[in-house]
C-alpha angles and dihedrals in degrees: 000000000000090000092054092048092049090049091050091050091049093051094044093047092047090055090054095047114117124249110243137212112238094254095061114130122215142040140256138207145153126226141170136209130163105331097333127098115185131191114198125193122175095162109128143133132244125017090112090119098032144293124099129310109215119221106198118206128183113199122197112197116193096175137058120316111284140166120243129197114211117196133184112204111191124222090233132037091236085086122057128238107258123204137178128177115206135180114239111203120215117274092359141114121237125196113209129184118204108192112204115204107233101219111138142013102291117109106178142043145156123278113216132188126204123183129182088269094054142269118342101214096174090064094054122103139158110258130189130223135187119317121234121262113184091180094055089214105154132049116236110238123194117189114198108203144134088222132058117269126200109223097173095102091050091051091049090052091051090052092048100043113025099068097239115175137203111305138178123291092342095293091126092058107030113104114273101197139101139185116216132176118239094242097090101029117144118245092208116096089212089066089067093047096102093055130092101191133025119187131188141144121266088245091054091048090053093049095053122109106266091240092052093047092049091048089056092047092049089052089051092052090055092059110291128127118239118196114199110193135193095030091149128226090313087067108156094016094050103135094215092053091049093050097044095048095041093240087140089062106033117113092203108106112212136154125231109247112221125212117283104237091197089064095054091106140142107257133205108258116226121198131191138195126237091275095055096255115143109244103178145357113204128178105223116229122235110267139152089266097048089098127026099171119084117262091237135123087232096059091095140346137186139199138174117272113189103308090332136060138253120209129186132199122197091213138022105288094197125134096001116151133280088258093051091053091043087057091054094043094049095042093056105032093243089164088069106045100013094078120077102224094043091050096049099031095237142073102226091202095055138048126288117248092201099043092120091053091076109047125145111258111247094019103105131175122290106297093247096167093049091049092047089051092051092046092047093050089046092052093047094045098042093043124036098005094048092045097047092043093055094037092058088054092043089239103122090136087071088071088090087064104034096049097057091037093054089044091055092046091051093047092050090047092052091047093049091045091053092044093050091045096053109000128215102279127091112260122198152180122213134194120172144170122202120195114195128195102196092191095057091034091228135124133200111212120196117185135180110206129191117189136185117184121198086192124011112250110250090231097048118213125326125195131169115271091249098052115105105221115195117184116219124204137172125249117292091024128095143169109286105189138306144156134250122196116193097181097109105353139343098293115184119194145149102044108001090099120025127190116265092358127124106246128183135184137183113209132189128181138164111214141161117276121182097174117103145174111239111214126198124203111274119253129186095354093308134099128202119216137172120215106222091169123103094238135081110240112218093193128011132187119184125188120208128214091288097043095257106154126224125191137209140160138216098013106176123213115274095014135110125234141183114232123202129212107282116256127214088249093054091045093051090049092054092045089053092050092054093046095046093050094050108114113263140169111279119247092248090059098046097087117099094244095050095046091050091048096050102037107020101073124117113254118248087224089087087083089067091065104260088154122159091358132120113247099201118211120226131192127206087223086070094051125106095259094054090042089060089056090046091053091053091047093050092046093053089046094054104037113008094176101043129024134161086210090068097042105139089345135109131208125199140172128212132192089202128028119179119211100042111138114242098164094238141015106302133190096219112218096180133005139167128178134190131197130202117183138182115211 
């Protein structure tokens, strides 16, 4: 009987399995042991440059309620062990998402299951996750659909228009797209963090579980691109689209960008072999099938949505042609923000070229010369001096006492010296940008975090389950093992923070934010506002409906203030503050020798076979969060009294900002926070 049930489940599950584009990464299987039947699907797109790869698991429990621990053990220590314990109710089905942080080069591991009765070996399998792409050449596209979708023309357009170059082992050119059905979608926004583009029809968006839909919208607000297709002739004014995406509530004013008809051109089609080598470049001839999309300014449109983008298609764009997709890519600058590392300013699976631009003041390198001096004195004292001193007194037998005694004294001295130099607490440096949409009551928080632990906290680091945590490391250093437990929160241990080691993270999260700044209409060159946020704003600039800027200082939380029209002096001061707080190389590393020593090493990733490839370097200063600050700075530099950049927006700076996630208790040595709001 059990065999028949298992066979029926296998057939039914297989019929529901999604059709995939050829570039999908991952694997899927179904297994049974005791009273558990599990369906595992790790097939996904993206995550080749960082983010989290979601392993989705459906557990059917036919027995009494039990807990089950699910663990992903990677094949290489460059990925962490990932664990989650879930409660499996009796005679029920439980959908579990196990997000794997994509940090290093490993792309496979073993999935293990442990119940209260012991290890379930028949449920275990080897599963694959996203491969590493140090060049970050291709956008990761996930299509959510109950039907098959042909992504080949999109992939061909990417190869032909986005300037990708030769990569390692074909990763740069193999397709990076997948089609999944909505039945096993994660409801955690972090699960979509490794993607660049998510596409689905308006009907599919409406049919999603509200938690899943909100997770996708939260991911979009942090920088992703959401394509909503088959919106009909109403397109951007479709009332269902507006309601589902919250466009009727958002305070972010943005225009829909229509297709550029001048860019609807026949493009040269580039093809590549399995190793990423270009095999041909052919200019396609004009033919009736060159374009399948309508030559209309209503074919597609796009607008900003938080830090991300929302695009709509009146019809189903798949498969289209390579020239259709090239039209979309070129019209909307997808090559700039449609690739993970370009958008964030870092490849999360490679080293950071600007790691040394964000060190903690006062925390220098290991005091090598001081330690060498101690060790030299120790060798001289414990060796010849000790010997001659005791020999002259005919007490050489005392060596069995003096040698261990001097060793203990030296060890204690080194320990005390190190403790006095840096202490036992966790010191940190923090720089954050918070972008608030008062209409949607949401905030996107991006934070660069630098930590130095005199002693590793016993509880490791803990972040919220929706916070994307990206480790940064300098050249010739890489992640060397750790553990993540998702049972209650995102708990990082065993290697994510090492004692007396410079450690950095970049975090991004979309979260609820009910606080707001209430703005009254300006009168007589002044503007009254009320700070309904929970933070004191050291400087505040508010733009009115016309972009006229008003300035104030030291606006405490819960208080009202009267702002005056910004002066050139105040604008210049704010511009200088933004510029001076931008991460830069410390003075002690600016000499030629030091900069070569700290940044000129060959990466250990060469041992993973990145031969003949181009390991592109990315900087966080080029990411979307820093670009927002750059836009404000340039706007204030050009027109301090009137700026379209500040139209119905406000900008504030804070020396202290409670609530920023640091993972553990941190003694902050230096911090600076910025705030951009739409009201």
